[in-house]
N, C-alpha and C positions, 0 to 999 in steps of 0.2 A: 504493500500500500504506500510506503514511503517513496518508493521509486516512481509510482504513478503520480503522486503529488508533485514530485520534482519535475516530472515530464510536463504536467499541467502548467506550472508557473513558467517553465522555460519556453513552452509553446506560446504563451501570452506575451512574454518578453520579445520573442521573435516576431510575432504579429505586429506589435506596437513599433518595434525597431524598423520593420519594413515600411510601415505607414509613415514613419518619420523620414527615413532615408529616401523614400520615393517622392517626398514632397506633399503627400496627402495631408499630413499635419505639419504645418510650417513653423519655423522658429518663432517663438513668442505666443503661439496659439495654445489653448488649453486642451488637455486630454479629457476624456470622459471622467466623471467622478469615480471614486472607488466603488460606490454603490452601483453605479451604472455599469462599470466593468464587470462586477460580480454578476449582475443580471444578464447582460448581453452575451457574456462568454461562459456562463454557467459555472463559475469558479467561487471558491470560498474567499473571504476577505484576506485570510492569511496568504493564499496563493497570489492574489492580486498585489498585495503589498510586497511580497518577495519579487514579483516581476518588476514593479516600479523601483525597488531598491537596486536591482541589477542594472536597469537603464540609467539610474542616477549615478551609479559607479562608473558607467561608460561615458558620463558627461552629456547624455542625450536629453535629459530632462532636469527641471529644477522644481522643487516643491516650494510653494508660496503659502506660508502659514495662514490658515483661515480662508484661503481663496481657492486652492486646488493645485494642480500640477501642470506646468507648461513645458513645451519644448524649449530647450536652452536658446535664449535669444542670440547667443554668440556662435551657435552652430553654423558651420559653413560646409555645405555639401558640394564637393568638387564634381563637375561633370566628367563622366567616363568617356574615354575615346573608344572603348569597346562597344560592340553592338549589344543591345539589350532586348530580351524577349520578356514581356510582361504577362504574367498569368494571374488572373483574378479568380479567387475561389471562396467557398463558404466554410464556416466552422460551426459546429463540430463536423468532422468528416473522417470516417475510418479509412476511406480511400486515400485521402491526402496524407494522413498519418502513416499509413503502411505501404503505399505504393508510389505516390508521386515523387518522393525523394529518390527512389530507384530509377524512375523514368528520367528525372532531371540529370542524375549522375551519368546515365547512359548517353543522353543527348549531349552533354557537355564533353564527354570523351570523344564524340564525333565532331563537335563544333567547339573546340577549346577557346575560340576567340569570342564566344557569346556568353554574356551574363544572363542568368535567368532570375528575374525578380518575381517573387511570389507575394501577392497582396491578398490578405485574408480578411473577410468581414463576417459578422454574425449572420446566420440564416434569415432571421426575422426581417431585416431591412436591407437585404443583399442588393436588390436592384436600385434602391435609392442611393446606396453607397457607390455603386458602379457609376451612376450618373454624376455624382459629385466628383468622382475621380476624373471623369472625362472633362467636366467643367474646369477642373484644375490643370488641365493640359496633360493628364496622365491616362490616355485611353488604353484599355487592355488590348493585347494581341490575341490572347486566348482566354476563354472563360470556362471554368470547370464547375459544373453544377449538378444537382440531382434532378431526377425526372419531375419532382414536385416543383422545383424552381422553374423548369422549362414550361410548366403549365400555368405559371402565375401570370395574372393579367398585367402586372407591372413590368413584365419582361421587355416588351417592345419588340419591334421587328428589325432592329439594326444589326442583323447578323448575315454573314455571307452564306451562299449556297455552296456546300462542300461536295456536292455530288459529282460535279465535273472534275474536280481536282483529285478526288480519292475514290473514283468509281471502281477501280480494280480491287481496293481493299474492301469496299462495301459488299462486293459480290461474294466475299468469303463469309460474311456474317450470317447469323440466323436472321432471315427476313423479318420474323416476328419482333425482333429486337430493334431493327432499324426503322421500319415503316412508321411507328408512332412518333418519330422525331422529324417528320416532314411537315412543312407548312406549305400547303398547296403543292406545287411542283418542286419546291426547294428543300434540299436536305440540310436543314439549318443546324442540326446537332448530330454528333456521332458518339455513340456510347463507348466508354473506355472499359467498363465492366458492367455486369448486370447480375441480377439474382431473382429467382422465384422466391416467394414466401413459402417456407416449409416448416415441418415439425421436427424438433430435436428433443432428445431426452438425456437424462443423466444415468448412465449405465450402472454407476456405483450404487445409486439409490434402488434401482430395480433389483440388483443382486442382494443388497442388504435386506430387503423385505420379501425376497423370494418370489419376485414377479418376473414372468417370462418376458424377454425383450421382444419388441415388435418384429414381426416377420413381413415379407413383401406382400402377403395377402391378408393382413389383419384388418379387422372390421371396426366400425364405430362402436359396436357392442363390446368388443375386446378392449378398445381404448377406454371406454367408460369403466369396465371392470378393473383394468389396470390402475386407473386413477383412483378408484374406490380403495384398492388395497394400499395405495401409496399416500393416502390421506390419513395422517397419523398425529396423535398427541404424544410427541416423543418424550416429554418429561413428566407426563401424567399430571399436569396441573389443571386439566379441564379445558385447555385452550389448544386448538389445532395449530401446530407449528410446521407441518409439512402437508402440502396439497399435491394431488396428482397432476394437476394442470394449471398453468398460469394463462389467463386470458387478458387481452388488451382491449380497452374500449375505443381505440383509435382506428380510423379508417384506413390506415396503412397495414392493418393486420386482420381484423375480424372478417372483412368481406371475403377472405379466402373460403371460410366455412359457408358463407352465403352462396358463393359461386359454385361450390361443389353440390349445393342443393338446388341449383337451377335459378337462383336470383340473378337476373340479367342487368339490373340497375338501369332499366329504361322503362318506357311506358307499357311494354309487353310483360313485365314482371307480374307474376300471379301473387295474389294475397296468400295462397296456401304455402308457396315456397318461402315467403318471408316469415310467416307464422312458425313453420317448422324450424327454420334457422333460429329465430328468437327464442323459441321454447327450449331449444338445446342449451342456449346460454343460461336461461333461468333455471333449467333442471340442474346443470352443472354447478351453478353458483349458489342457488338458494334452496332448491328442493333436495338434491342429493348432497350438496355441499362438498363436492370433490374438486372444486376449482376455486382459485382466488383471483380477484380482479387487480391487475397490476397497472398503475399509472406511470411507472418508471420504465426505463429502457431495459426490460427483462430483469429487473433487479431481484425479484423473488427467486427466479431460476438461478441466477449467478450466486446468490447467497444460500443455495440449497434449501430454499423454502418451498420450492415447487419442482416436480420431477420432469415435467414436459412443458414446452413453450413453442410458440410460432416465432420464427426468426428468418434471417436471410444470410446468404454467404458473406455479404458485406459486413453485417453485424458480427457474425461468427468469427470472421478473420480478425476483427478488432478484439474479441474476447481472447483469442489465442495469444495475442501479444500483450495481454494484461496479466492479472494474477488469479485467473480462474483455477480453482483447485482440482478440476476434473476435465476430461475430454468429452465434450458432447457428441452424441451420435445421431445420425439422421434416421427418421422413421417415415414411411409413406403416409400421405394424408388420407385418413379414412372417414372423413366427415360426411361424405355424400356419394351418390352414384356417378357424378361427373368428375373427370380428372382435370380440374381447372384450378388455376391459382392466380395470385397477383404477381406482378413483376415490378422490380425497382432497378434503377440504373444511375450511374455517374456518367455524365456526358460532357464532351468538349464542344464549344462553339467558337467561331472566329468572328470578332466584331468587325463591322464595316469600316471603322476608323483604325483598324489594325495598321500599325506602321511597319511591321515586319512580317508581311504575309508569307514570304518565302520561308522564313524561319518557323513560323507558326505551322505551316504545312509539313515542314521537315520534322517538327516536334511530334505532330500527330502520327506521321509514318514511323517514327521511333517508338512511340507508345504502343502502336498496334503491330509492331514487328513480331513475327511468329516466335523467334527465339526469346525475346523479352516477355511476351505474353506467357510463354511456357514457364519461364523463370518465376514470374509473378504468381502464376497458379500454383506452382510447386512450393514456393517459399512462404506465401501469404495465405493461400486458400481462396483467393478471389477467383471467380469464374471468368473465363474469357468469352467474348462475344463471337468467337470463332469456334464452331462445333468441333473441328478437327483437333484443336488443342485440348478441349475438355475431354474428348474421347481418348486422347493419349495420356492424360494425367489421371483420370478417374475411371473406375470400371463401370460397366453398363448398369449394374444393379444400383449403384450410387446415383447415377444420372437419372435412372428411372424413378428413384425415390424423390428426386427433386422435380419431377414432372417436366424434364427438358429433353429426354432421349427421343430419338426418331421424330415423330410428329407431335409428341405430347406438348411441346412448347407452344404450338398453335392455339392451345386452350389457355394461354396465359395472357393477362391484360394489365397494362399500366393504369394507375388510378385515373389519370387524366383522360383515358379512353372511355372509362366507365362513367365518370362524372366530369364532363368537359367544361363545367362552369364551377368555379370555386365557391360561388354563392350557394350552389346546390350542396356541396360538401359541408359548408357551414350550417345550412338548414338541417341536413341530416344529423349532424352532430348535436345540434340544439334539440331536435326531436327526441333524441335518445338519452339525454342526460338523466331524466327520471327513471328510464328503463334500467340503466346500468346500476342504479341504486336499489332496484327491486320494487319500485313504487308504481310502475306502469306495466300492464299486461302486454304479452306479445300481440294480442289481437288489437289493442288500442294503438300500439306503436306501428303495427303493420298498416293500419289505415292512414296514419300520418305519413309514413314512408311512401306509400302509393301516391298520395296527394303531391308530395314533393317531386317524386320521379316523373309523374305525369306532366309536370310543368316544365321539364327540361327538354332540350333538343335530343333527338335520337342519337345513339352512339354512332 
């Protein structure tokens, strides 16, 4: 845990250092307050203060008592004669933390005369921060974002069509992963990695309580029975402290179960399929009490308070580089008759004001090179967008459990395909707030969901 805390404050120091050295925050200007830095970057006050202390030692900032922290007015940033490639990305990001550094190192080995500048902003106001950077005369060459950022209405359309430049690479990708990042006829984003949402379990807990591990053909009834056996009051104090299943109330997870039960998230969705899905949640959470509701990033699973959880290869890769005391294993999704799932991705975009298009395209070719993609897959666990690489790194049964082998991936959808208006997403989350607390029935919420879905455009 100490190592993780050190990484956190070092990362924030790096983010703020790049913002200062790039000119995004100029000499004499104030940084965000400590409270704001804690909120925007999800850090403790201790980590934020350590970051600021590091920058103060480097002479980059000055603390003004009672007023805040400013960039040192005497700081002089000398222009570099080397070429610079500017990459804008969001935080937090498992892909940035675990993969981007390897890609940058490989690129700079090929282009030693190029400096790569990484400018990182919090996810919640990413597009506003990008526009501010452009207004300050620091337009990005490359933008690295998630599929959720791609779908955000504040994104704008100031990005280049990459289809003509990288057509040969795109032809190697899973079509299902590439197509959702087209705007009209333009391929405005190219995924660097992707993942389905899938089920993982803690094999040590299964073994400890004598529960058979999931097999390729296991059913929803078998999952429920396993969860029942794994729901335990371990210290006999009358309070359950281990649950069989951890469920998330967020739309980047639970719709997997809905998709497997035939919920299409459009005006053709039947009330029956929604009710069946919602009843499963209430059965697991409140009637049988074999699941816990987790509002954190899989925190109950990582703390061994839950034996199974829905996750992604992107999140799982991040866990492997942390202090997780066990190796999670993948189980097939058994929630319904349809082999369908959600997809997530990290994608690159090239801004129209890119000042180094040649270098930006060279960086993308480096990132998507077969040799490097294979290295990333083997060393970090991130999936490649190229089927050939995944098939070389993982066996067929593993890829089948992820629902991406052969044509399975065609039944995967990005959230922005299902809900192409973020207002609909917000309306759905609002409709379900009382449901997750156990205060509204499946039938009542199904009526509200159908009303919301009938008002949105077809997928």
